[in-house]
C-alpha positions as CSV (number, residue, x, y, z in Angstrom):
1,M,1.4,16.5,7.6
2,G,-0.8,14.2,5.0
3,R,-2.7,16.2,2.5
4,A,-6.0,14.7,3.6
5,I,-5.9,15.5,7.2
6,A,-8.6,18.4,7.8
7,M,-8.7,20.4,11.0
8,G,-10.7,19.0,13.9
9,R,-10.3,17.2,17.2
10,Y,-9.7,13.5,17.2
11,P,-10.1,10.6,19.6
12,V,-7.6,8.0,19.9
13,C,-8.8,4.4,18.7
14,A,-5.8,2.5,18.6
15,R,-2.3,2.4,20.2
16,F,0.9,0.8,19.1
17,A,4.4,1.1,20.1
18,H,5.3,3.9,17.8
19,Y,1.9,4.7,16.2
20,L,-1.4,5.8,17.4
21,D,-4.6,6.0,15.4
22,F,-7.3,8.6,15.7
23,K,-11.1,8.1,14.5
24,D,-12.1,10.7,12.0
25,G,-15.4,9.8,11.1
26,D,-15.0,6.5,8.7
27,D,-11.4,7.4,8.1
28,I,-8.5,7.0,10.5
29,I,-5.5,9.6,10.8
30,G,-2.1,8.1,12.0
31,L,0.3,9.9,14.1
32,T,4.0,8.6,14.5
33,D,7.8,9.7,15.3
34,M,8.9,7.5,12.3
35,R,9.5,9.5,9.1
36,D,9.5,6.4,6.9
37,E,5.8,6.2,7.7
38,G,4.5,9.2,5.8
39,G,1.1,9.2,4.1
40,A,-1.9,11.2,3.1
41,H,-3.6,10.5,6.6
42,T,-0.5,10.5,8.5
43,L,1.5,13.0,10.7
44,V,4.9,12.5,11.4
45,L,5.7,14.8,14.2
46,A,9.5,14.9,15.6
47,G,10.4,15.8,19.7
48,L,7.6,13.9,21.1
49,R,8.2,13.2,25.0
50,A,8.6,9.8,26.1
51,G,5.6,7.5,26.7
52,W,3.5,9.8,24.1
53,T,1.7,6.6,22.9
54,A,0.5,5.5,26.2
55,R,-0.8,9.0,27.5
56,A,-2.5,11.1,25.0
57,A,-6.2,10.8,24.3
58,E,-6.6,13.2,21.3
59,L,-5.4,14.9,18.8
60,I,-6.3,18.6,17.8
61,V,-5.5,19.8,14.1
62,G,-5.7,23.6,13.7
63,S,-5.2,25.9,10.9
64,D,-1.6,26.9,12.1
65,A,-0.8,24.3,14.8
66,V,-1.3,20.9,15.9
67,V,-1.7,20.3,19.3
68,F,-0.9,16.8,21.0
69,D,0.2,15.3,24.6
70,G,0.4,19.3,26.0
71,Q,2.7,20.0,23.0
72,I,2.1,22.5,20.3
73,F,3.8,21.8,17.0
74,A,3.6,24.6,14.2
75,R,2.0,23.8,10.9
76,D,4.3,24.1,7.9
77,E,2.5,24.0,4.4
78,L,6.0,23.6,3.0
79,Q,6.3,20.0,4.8
80,L,2.9,18.7,3.3
81,F,3.6,15.0,2.3
82,R,4.0,14.2,-1.2
83,D,1.6,11.2,-1.8
84,K,2.0,11.0,-5.6
85,I,4.4,9.2,-7.6
86,H,6.8,10.4,-10.3
87,A,7.6,7.8,-12.8
88,A,9.5,8.0,-16.2
89,A,9.3,5.7,-19.2
90,L,12.2,3.0,-19.6
91,P,12.9,0.7,-22.4
92,H,10.8,-2.5,-22.0
93,T,14.2,-4.8,-21.3
94,E,15.3,-2.5,-18.7
95,Q,11.8,-2.2,-17.1
96,M,11.4,-6.1,-17.0
97,R,14.9,-6.2,-15.5
98,R,14.1,-3.9,-12.6
99,L,10.7,-5.4,-12.2
100,G,12.5,-8.7,-11.8
101,I,14.8,-7.1,-9.0
102,F,11.7,-6.1,-7.2
103,R,10.1,-9.3,-7.2
104,D,13.0,-11.3,-6.3
105,T,13.6,-8.9,-3.3
106,I,10.0,-9.7,-2.4
107,L,10.2,-13.3,-2.6
108,E,13.5,-13.4,-0.5
109,H,12.2,-11.2,2.4
110,A,8.3,-11.6,2.4
111,A,6.3,-13.0,5.4
112,P,5.5,-16.6,4.8
113,L,1.8,-16.2,4.9
114,S,1.4,-13.3,2.7
115,M,0.2,-12.9,-0.6
116,A,3.9,-13.2,-2.1
117,V,2.3,-16.7,-2.8
118,V,0.8,-15.3,-6.1
119,L,4.5,-14.6,-7.3
120,D,5.8,-18.2,-6.6
121,S,3.1,-20.9,-6.2
122,T,5.6,-23.2,-4.2
123,R,5.2,-20.9,-1.2
124,R,1.7,-22.5,-0.8
125,E,3.5,-24.9,1.5
126,N,3.6,-22.1,4.1
127,F,-0.2,-22.5,4.4
128,Q,-0.8,-25.2,6.6
129,G,-4.2,-26.6,7.6
130,N,-7.5,-26.5,5.7
131,F,-8.5,-23.1,6.5
132,A,-5.1,-21.6,5.7
133,R,-5.0,-23.4,2.3
134,A,-8.5,-22.4,1.6
135,L,-7.3,-19.0,2.0
136,C,-4.5,-19.3,-0.1
137,D,-6.5,-20.9,-3.0
138,R,-8.6,-17.7,-2.6
139,F,-5.7,-15.3,-2.7
140,L,-4.6,-17.2,-6.0
141,E,-8.0,-16.9,-7.7
142,G,-8.4,-13.2,-6.6
143,A,-5.1,-12.3,-8.0
144,A,-5.8,-14.0,-11.3
145,A,-9.1,-12.1,-11.6
146,C,-7.2,-9.0,-11.3
147,A,-4.8,-10.2,-14.2
148,M,-7.9,-10.8,-16.5
149,G,-9.3,-7.3,-15.7
150,E,-12.3,-9.0,-13.9
151,Y,-12.1,-6.3,-10.9
152,A,-15.6,-6.9,-9.6
153,R,-14.8,-10.5,-8.9
154,A,-11.5,-9.8,-7.5
155,A,-12.9,-7.4,-5.0
156,A,-15.5,-10.2,-4.2
157,L,-12.9,-12.5,-3.4
158,L,-10.2,-10.6,-1.8
159,Q,-11.8,-7.6,-0.1
160,G,-11.8,-7.9,3.7
161,V,-10.3,-11.4,3.4
162,G,-7.1,-12.5,5.0
163,Y,-4.8,-11.7,7.9
164,G,-4.0,-8.3,10.0
165,L,-5.8,-5.2,10.8
166,T,-5.6,-4.3,7.2
167,P,-6.4,-7.7,5.6
168,S,-4.1,-9.3,3.1
169,G,-6.5,-9.0,0.4
170,D,-7.3,-5.4,0.8
171,D,-3.5,-4.8,0.9
172,F,-2.8,-6.8,-2.2
173,L,-5.8,-4.7,-4.1
174,C,-4.2,-1.2,-3.0
175,G,-1.2,-2.7,-4.6
176,V,-2.7,-3.7,-7.7
177,M,-4.4,-0.1,-7.6
178,L,-0.7,1.4,-7.3
179,A,0.1,-0.3,-10.2
180,L,-2.5,0.9,-12.5
181,H,-1.6,4.4,-11.5
182,H,1.9,4.1,-11.9
183,S,1.7,2.8,-15.4
184,G,-0.9,5.4,-16.1
185,D,-3.6,2.8,-17.0
186,A,-6.7,5.3,-16.2
187,H,-9.5,2.7,-17.6
188,D,-8.4,-0.3,-15.6
189,A,-7.8,2.0,-12.5
190,Q,-11.4,3.4,-12.7
191,E,-12.9,-0.2,-13.2
192,L,-11.1,-1.4,-10.2
193,A,-12.1,2.0,-8.2
194,D,-15.6,1.4,-9.0
195,A,-15.6,-2.2,-8.0
196,L,-13.9,-1.3,-4.5
197,T,-16.1,1.5,-3.8
198,D,-19.3,-0.5,-4.2
199,T,-18.1,-2.8,-1.6
200,L,-16.1,-0.8,0.7
201,S,-18.1,-1.9,3.7
202,R,-16.9,-5.5,3.1
203,S,-13.4,-4.2,4.1
204,A,-12.1,-3.8,7.8
205,F,-12.6,-0.3,9.3
206,M,-8.8,0.0,9.4
207,A,-8.4,-0.7,5.9
208,R,-10.9,1.7,4.5
209,T,-8.8,4.8,4.8
210,F,-6.0,3.1,2.9
211,L,-8.4,1.8,0.2
212,R,-9.9,5.3,-0.3
213,D,-6.6,6.8,-0.6
214,A,-5.8,4.1,-3.3
215,I,-8.8,5.0,-5.3
216,A,-7.6,8.7,-5.2
217,G,-4.0,7.8,-6.2
218,R,-2.6,8.6,-2.7
219,W,0.4,6.5,-1.3
220,P,2.3,6.0,2.0
221,R,6.0,6.8,1.6
222,R,7.4,3.3,1.9
223,L,5.4,2.2,-1.2
224,R,5.8,5.5,-3.0
225,D,9.5,5.1,-2.6
226,A,9.5,1.6,-3.7
227,A,7.7,2.2,-6.9
228,E,9.8,5.2,-7.6
229,S,13.1,3.4,-7.1
230,L,12.2,1.7,-10.4
231,H,13.1,4.8,-12.2
232,G,16.1,5.9,-10.5
233,A,19.8,5.7,-11.9
234,G,19.5,2.2,-12.1
235,Q,21.4,1.0,-9.2
236,D,20.0,-2.4,-8.3
237,N,20.8,-2.1,-4.6
238,I,18.5,1.2,-4.2
239,I,15.4,-1.0,-5.6
240,R,16.4,-3.9,-3.1
241,S,16.7,-1.4,-0.3
242,A,13.6,0.4,-1.1
243,V,11.5,-2.9,-1.5
244,I,12.8,-4.2,1.9
245,R,11.7,-1.0,3.6
246,A,8.3,-1.4,2.2
247,L,7.9,-5.0,3.4
248,D,8.8,-4.1,6.9
249,H,5.1,-3.0,7.3
250,G,3.2,-4.8,9.7
251,A,3.4,-8.6,9.8
252,S,2.6,-9.3,6.0
253,S,0.9,-6.0,5.0
254,G,4.0,-4.6,3.4
255,A,4.5,-7.8,1.6
256,D,0.8,-8.0,0.5
257,L,1.1,-4.5,-0.8
258,A,4.2,-4.8,-2.9
259,S,3.0,-8.2,-4.3
260,G,-0.3,-6.7,-5.4
261,F,2.0,-3.9,-7.2
262,I,4.6,-6.1,-8.9
263,Y,2.1,-9.0,-10.1
264,T,0.1,-6.4,-11.9
265,A,3.1,-4.4,-13.0
266,L,4.8,-7.7,-14.4
267,H,1.5,-8.5,-16.0
268,Q,1.2,-5.1,-17.7
269,C,4.9,-5.1,-18.8
270,A,4.1,-8.8,-20.5
271,Q,1.2,-7.6,-22.2
272,S,2.8,-4.7,-23.6
273,A,5.5,-6.9,-25.3
274,A,2.9,-9.2,-26.4
275,S,1.0,-6.3,-28.1
276,R,4.0,-4.9,-29.5
277,D,5.0,-8.0,-30.8
278,L,1.7,-8.5,-32.6
279,V,1.8,-5.1,-34.1
280,C,5.4,-6.0,-35.7
281,A,4.1,-9.2,-37.3
């Protein structure tokens, strides 16, 4: 159970093959039977009866149990989802090497019309037609604004913009926020948080919960695991596997999120190296 889920009765607002969304004011609670989909606003339940996504109309969250589709699931406080990231410092050269594996895996597996284009501009050829090319140019301009620390401009360019129920621009900005939290850059994280909060209504309804969680430093399991894979035992296949799992989220959402993270992480790493060289000089 996600830590951001409060007690209450919640109506269904969207149905998918292995996922239900419930409305909680201006937030969304997700329910699934897939453990890899854990998150701050997600319930993962085992033992659901066949056809559960088609039948149930509401979710009841009590102090000691969850009631759904006529089934009662006991709440276990020991199984609260961990939505914060554990990170450890790495030597700069090793950090760059692992970030490179992360980036290359995205470029190999990302959806064609995703914001992975900011990592390799040759992917612009996937955007056919005037509208798609204009959207691609906006993606590139918004990413560049993030790199320059112009977060109000980046939010204006990207929030609510792009493909999917959680538009590409919103997902990318969440990935940027992940990188800022991951590196401990509190100043820039607050700058971006302020920019996103000021214009949150510009984002699609389905994206607002995710944006608010990102502002608070809360992350879904696949994204959390991908970020933490950079600090493991150094086995490259672990990083690749974690990134591929993160990419397998929606049509392009996973690629948009991961691209925002790695784009910012690589930029931060390069800046850090440049600052260190300047001090040495």
